[in-house]
C-alpha positions in Angstrom: 28.1 4.7 -17.8 28.4 7.7 -16.8 28.7 11.2 -18.8 31.6 12.2 -21.0 32.9 15.3 -21.0 32.0 16.9 -24.6 34.5 16.4 -27.2 35.9 13.7 -25.1 36.3 10.3 -26.7 35.4 7.1 -24.5 37.9 4.6 -24.3 38.3 1.8 -27.1 37.0 -0.6 -24.5 34.1 0.9 -23.9 32.3 0.7 -27.5 30.6 -1.3 -28.6 30.9 -2.1 -32.5 28.2 -3.1 -35.3 30.2 -6.3 -35.7 30.7 -7.2 -32.1 26.5 -6.7 -31.9 25.8 -9.3 -34.6 28.2 -11.3 -33.3 26.2 -11.2 -29.8 22.3 -11.8 -31.5 23.7 -15.1 -33.6 25.2 -16.8 -30.2 21.6 -15.0 -28.3 19.5 -16.9 -31.1 22.0 -20.7 -31.1 21.1 -20.8 -27.8 17.8 -20.1 -27.8 17.6 -22.5 -30.2 20.0 -25.1 -28.0 17.5 -24.6 -25.0 14.1 -25.3 -26.4 15.5 -27.8 -28.3 16.9 -29.0 -24.5 14.3 -28.7 -22.6 12.1 -30.4 -25.6 13.6 -33.3 -25.0 14.1 -33.8 -21.7 9.9 -33.2 -21.7 9.5 -35.8 -24.3 11.6 -38.4 -22.4 9.2 -37.5 -19.3 6.3 -38.1 -21.4 7.7 -41.0 -23.1 8.5 -43.1 -19.9 5.2 -41.5 -18.1 2.7 -43.1 -20.9 4.8 -46.9 -20.4 4.6 -47.1 -17.2 0.7 -45.6 -16.9 0.2 -48.2 -19.9 1.9 -50.7 -17.9 -1.1 -53.2 -16.4 0.8 -53.6 -12.6 2.3 -49.7 -12.7 5.9 -48.7 -13.3 8.7 -46.5 -13.2 9.1 -43.3 -15.2 11.9 -41.0 -16.1 11.6 -37.4 -14.8 14.1 -35.8 -17.3 15.2 -32.7 -14.8 18.2 -32.0 -16.1 18.2 -31.7 -19.8 14.8 -30.0 -19.2 16.5 -27.5 -16.6 19.2 -26.7 -18.4 17.5 -25.6 -21.5 16.0 -23.3 -19.3 19.4 -22.3 -18.0 19.5 -22.0 -21.9 16.7 -19.8 -23.1 17.1 -17.8 -20.3 21.1 -16.8 -21.2 19.8 -16.5 -24.9 17.4 -14.3 -23.5 19.3 -12.0 -22.0 22.4 -12.2 -24.6 19.4 -11.1 -26.9 18.3 -8.3 -25.0 22.2 -7.3 -24.7 23.1 -7.1 -27.9 20.0 -5.0 -28.8 20.2 -1.9 -26.6 
């Protein structure tokens, strides 16, 4: 943001209120929590199906649930960025 001349007030859209920062922080924490849940769920599905396939006598098919894990990483990154924005 550029420097304002002394005595001049920035326009209302250029300022961030403490209430807005609190909303951003709450959304960021929720995004971090959901991201962790999605990632862990995908990882558990992958590990469970791999364990079932590995214990089978003739081998088997297992699922690598990369979709939920990728979505979880996306939510974790977006939540971290929003948290950083709320604390600046």
